[in-house]
C-alpha positions in Angstrom: 112.8 77.1 101.3 115.5 79.5 100.1 118.1 80.8 102.5 116.6 84.3 102.4 112.9 84.8 102.4 111.5 87.7 100.4 109.8 90.2 102.6 106.5 91.6 101.2 104.3 94.6 102.2 100.8 95.0 100.6 99.2 98.4 100.4 95.5 98.3 100.5 95.5 94.7 101.8 91.9 94.7 102.9 90.5 95.6 99.5 89.6 93.2 96.7 93.0 93.5 94.9 94.9 93.3 98.3 92.9 90.2 99.2 93.7 88.6 95.9 97.4 89.4 96.5 97.2 87.7 99.9 95.7 84.6 98.3 98.6 84.5 95.8 101.1 85.0 98.6 99.6 82.1 100.5 100.0 79.8 97.5 103.7 80.7 97.0 104.9 78.9 100.1 107.6 79.8 102.6 109.9 81.7 100.2 107.8 84.8 100.8 106.9 86.5 104.1 104.3 89.2 104.6 105.8 91.8 106.9 103.5 94.8 106.5 100.1 95.7 105.4 97.9 98.9 105.1 94.3 99.8 105.0 92.2 102.9 104.9 89.3 102.2 107.3 88.9 98.4 107.5 90.7 98.1 110.8 89.2 94.7 111.7 90.3 93.0 108.5 93.8 94.6 109.0 93.9 93.3 112.6 93.0 89.8 111.4 95.8 89.9 108.9 98.3 91.1 111.5 97.4 88.1 113.7 97.4 85.6 110.9 100.7 86.7 109.4 102.5 88.0 112.5 103.0 91.3 110.8 105.8 93.6 111.8 103.9 96.7 110.9 100.4 97.8 109.9 99.3 101.2 108.7 95.7 102.5 109.1 95.3 105.7 107.0 92.1 106.9 108.6 92.7 107.6 112.3 89.0 107.2 113.2 89.5 103.6 114.4 93.1 103.9 115.6 92.3 103.1 119.2 90.4 100.0 118.2 93.2 98.7 116.0 95.9 99.4 118.7 93.8 97.7 121.4 93.3 94.6 119.2 97.0 94.3 118.6 98.3 95.3 122.1 99.3 91.7 122.9 101.3 91.3 119.6 104.6 92.7 118.5 103.0 94.4 115.5 103.8 98.1 115.3 100.7 100.2 114.5 101.2 103.3 112.4 98.3 105.8 111.9 97.9 108.3 109.1 98.9 108.8 105.5 102.5 109.9 106.0 
C-alpha cells in the first residue's frame, strides 16, 4: 500500500455505471478508499455501500426516503446529506 491512499467519491453509485465503478475500485486494492457516494432514490443500496465501505458521507438527492436512510445509518459515523445542492 502506498503511504497516502487516494480518496474517491462516486456520484450515482447505485446505478449501473456506479456499480461498475465500485467493482473496479474493489479490484484496485488498498491504494484507493471510497469516502463518499451519492444516489437519487435508491437509499437502500446507498446504505449498503455506506456500511460496506465505512463511507464518510453519502448524498441522497431525492428527499422522499431521507428518514429511512438516516435511520439506517444512525449507528455509523457516516454523514447523510439530502438534496441536490
